VOGU-3710 file (C-alpha; in Angstrom, 3 decimals, decimal comma):
1> mdtegslerm> -71,288/-9,628/-88,290  -68,672/-8,173/-85,954  -67,662/-5,553/-88,490  -66,551/-2,940/-85,997  -64,381/-5,505/-84,209  -62,792/-6,479/-87,522  -62,076/-2,838/-88,352  -60,482/-2,321/-84,966  -58,225/-5,347/-85,409  -57,232/-4,132/-88,885
11> qtdyvdiyyl> -56,683/-0,611/-87,559  -58,857/1,028/-90,184  -62,114/2,967/-90,287  -63,612/1,081/-93,235  -63,018/-1,729/-95,719  -63,270/-1,288/-99,473  -65,192/-4,495/-100,070  -66,827/-6,963/-97,699  -67,348/-10,488/-99,073  -69,799/-13,163/-98,077
21> hrmsgvpvek> -67,754/-16,166/-99,192  -70,370/-18,845/-98,586  -74,145/-18,816/-98,285  -75,031/-20,001/-94,784  -78,776/-20,560/-95,025  -79,664/-16,926/-94,295  -81,730/-15,500/-97,182  -79,451/-13,442/-99,406  -81,929/-10,574/-99,231  -81,296/-10,302/-95,486
31> vaeamgklmd> -77,542/-10,335/-96,085  -77,903/-7,619/-98,735  -79,983/-5,511/-96,372  -77,321/-5,790/-93,660  -74,586/-4,908/-96,145  -76,570/-1,860/-97,219  -76,692/-0,676/-93,626  -72,928/-1,116/-93,252  -72,479/0,967/-96,389  -74,843/3,663/-95,078
41> dglirgwgls> -72,827/3,722/-91,843  -69,600/4,184/-93,790  -68,041/0,960/-92,490  -67,752/-0,648/-95,923  -67,654/0,867/-99,393  -68,982/-2,129/-101,291  -69,826/-5,776/-100,903  -69,569/-9,009/-102,814  -70,654/-12,630/-102,994  -68,654/-15,762/-103,790
51> qvdvdvidra> -69,563/-19,031/-105,518  -73,106/-17,996/-106,397  -75,289/-18,288/-109,469  -77,289/-15,640/-111,314  -80,471/-16,175/-109,293  -78,746/-15,402/-105,996  -76,837/-12,486/-107,515  -80,031/-10,951/-108,891  -81,897/-11,294/-105,605  -79,049/-9,572/-103,776
61> qnvtplaaiq> -78,589/-6,904/-106,443  -82,237/-5,873/-106,154  -81,753/-5,060/-102,453  -78,243/-3,582/-102,284  -76,173/-3,281/-105,496  -73,099/-5,476/-105,537  -69,529/-4,385/-106,197  -68,069/-7,788/-107,061  -68,696/-11,482/-107,581  -65,862/-13,874/-106,714
71> nicsmverds> -66,387/-17,201/-108,484  -64,116/-19,948/-109,701  -63,191/-19,328/-113,323  -60,369/-20,350/-115,640  -59,758/-21,893/-119,044  -60,933/-25,208/-117,575  -63,754/-23,886/-115,338  -66,029/-21,785/-117,534  -69,494/-22,108/-115,970  -69,576/-18,404/-115,126
81> eakiipycme> -69,162/-17,379/-118,757  -72,674/-18,386/-119,810  -74,792/-16,111/-117,604  -72,898/-14,805/-114,581  -70,215/-12,682/-116,248  -72,707/-11,194/-118,744  -75,034/-10,306/-115,856  -72,149/-8,656/-114,024  -71,209/-6,668/-117,119  -74,788/-5,482/-117,594
91> nnigfvpfss> -75,044/-4,378/-113,969  -71,578/-2,827/-113,549  -70,429/-5,541/-111,145  -66,773/-6,567/-111,077  -65,994/-10,239/-111,577  -63,113/-11,678/-109,527  -62,081/-15,170/-110,693  -60,300/-17,297/-108,129  -58,294/-20,395/-109,046  -57,720/-18,618/-112,345
101> iasgllsgki> -54,759/-20,879/-113,163  -56,712/-23,966/-112,054  -54,682/-24,542/-108,891  -51,497/-24,612/-110,933  -52,630/-26,928/-113,741  -52,418/-24,130/-116,335  -48,938/-23,134/-115,190  -47,535/-26,224/-116,895  -45,600/-27,095/-113,749  -47,879/-29,938/-112,641
111> tpqtqfernd> -47,393/-33,352/-114,268  -49,015/-36,767/-113,729  -46,035/-37,555/-111,480  -46,655/-34,543/-109,202  -47,552/-35,485/-105,633  -49,136/-33,101/-103,142  -47,661/-34,433/-99,952  -49,367/-32,253/-97,347  -52,751/-33,644/-96,303  -54,219/-30,138/-96,025
121> dvrnwvpqls> -53,128/-29,145/-99,557  -56,397/-28,300/-101,324  -54,963/-29,613/-104,582  -55,451/-33,131/-103,259  -59,194/-32,628/-103,818  -59,209/-30,563/-107,025  -60,852/-32,809/-109,663  -58,568/-31,670/-112,518  -55,525/-32,627/-110,444  -56,150/-36,299/-109,898
131> kkniegnqpi> -53,437/-38,314/-111,652  -55,902/-39,572/-114,264  -57,270/-36,101/-115,003  -53,827/-34,469/-115,123  -53,005/-36,985/-117,846  -56,260/-36,215/-119,644  -55,665/-32,465/-119,459  -52,136/-32,590/-120,877  -53,273/-31,523/-124,386  -54,531/-28,247/-122,862
141> vemlknfadn> -51,269/-27,755/-120,993  -49,185/-28,533/-124,091  -51,253/-26,151/-126,219  -50,635/-23,394/-123,674  -46,906/-24,154/-123,518  -46,571/-23,917/-127,304  -48,563/-20,708/-127,431  -46,545/-19,221/-124,558  -43,228/-20,074/-126,229  -44,299/-18,158/-129,335
151> knatpaqisl> -45,213/-15,127/-127,170  -42,086/-15,286/-124,997  -44,344/-15,719/-122,007  -45,312/-18,488/-119,578  -48,418/-20,684/-119,767  -49,783/-19,073/-116,590  -49,337/-15,621/-118,085  -51,155/-16,644/-121,255  -54,084/-18,074/-119,303  -54,406/-14,800/-117,370
161> awmlhkypnv> -53,873/-12,622/-120,448  -56,657/-14,572/-122,190  -59,018/-13,730/-119,343  -58,014/-10,056/-119,234  -58,451/-9,760/-123,000  -61,870/-11,396/-122,985  -63,681/-9,341/-120,344  -63,367/-5,682/-119,295  -64,757/-6,243/-115,800  -62,528/-9,153/-114,745
171> vpipgsknke> -59,756/-8,979/-112,123  -58,304/-12,489/-111,612  -56,742/-13,381/-108,272  -54,308/-16,274/-108,857  -53,050/-17,699/-105,616  -49,414/-18,440/-104,820  -47,098/-18,746/-101,841  -44,030/-18,385/-104,046  -42,560/-14,921/-104,670  -41,374/-15,798/-108,182
181> riienldsan> -44,818/-17,095/-109,132  -46,470/-13,941/-107,767  -44,203/-11,752/-109,911  -44,783/-14,016/-112,912  -48,552/-13,683/-112,494  -48,372/-9,911/-112,112  -46,359/-9,689/-115,328  -49,278/-11,226/-117,213  -50,678/-7,674/-117,354  -47,843/-6,917/-119,786
191> veltdeefsd> -48,739/-9,798/-122,111  -51,001/-8,390/-124,804  -52,929/-10,722/-127,071  -53,997/-9,627/-130,531  -57,571/-10,360/-131,545  -56,228/-13,048/-133,874  -54,196/-14,683/-131,103  -57,186/-14,591/-128,780  -59,369/-16,215/-131,435  -56,739/-18,923/-131,959
201> lerslkglkv> -56,776/-19,664/-128,232  -60,570/-19,832/-128,161  -60,643/-22,243/-131,102  -57,998/-24,436/-129,520  -59,811/-24,559/-126,187  -63,107/-25,483/-127,836  -61,419/-28,451/-129,454  -59,940/-29,821/-126,233  -61,815/-31,825/-123,628  -61,512/-30,844/-119,965
211> yghrglggf> -61,136/-33,683/-117,481  -62,488/-32,916/-114,011  -64,928/-30,202/-112,970  -65,327/-28,228/-109,746  -68,248/-26,000/-110,677  -69,825/-23,232/-108,617  -70,068/-25,465/-105,590  -66,326/-26,155/-105,673  -64,104/-25,299/-102,725
//
């Protein structure tokens, strides 16, 4: 790891958190040991892993405690809820969900007629965003739209507010290249769900089938 070179290019003396975004075949214990040395040297203040399961997290945690886990998680990608988020809560590890609006599906702005024209647009390979699966997932989108209308919010804001309400250690990172969408997502912090509203959302989600699944190995 050329950490010192990275710090020089960023014109800083340290980074707050250093992520290993993909396992490369090197035992995670070795990675954790190296991260611990970087922390001892004051070059990083914490470290994290991405797209990993509980076994890998635990092996790393036992060598050098983790600051964060960055996994895919949303209303339609909930694998991390079973064991990973509870483990993080028990061990004071932050959980950072990426694709927290399901690559735009939960914004309500993607329809079965939507075409992603650029070949390098990752949404061309997201399972939930094939034409067939967009059609199948419309009941989820419509439920969110109706709920959002009653809260004077947007579907994306409701999906993020749901996540913020559910877990105290979660900091979602929805992606966007659009300034208006970025502001919209930030404003989700101002959307407060009551316990009753949250329970209504949970019940609705349990009754709706999700079409398409990326899982922990998703891109």
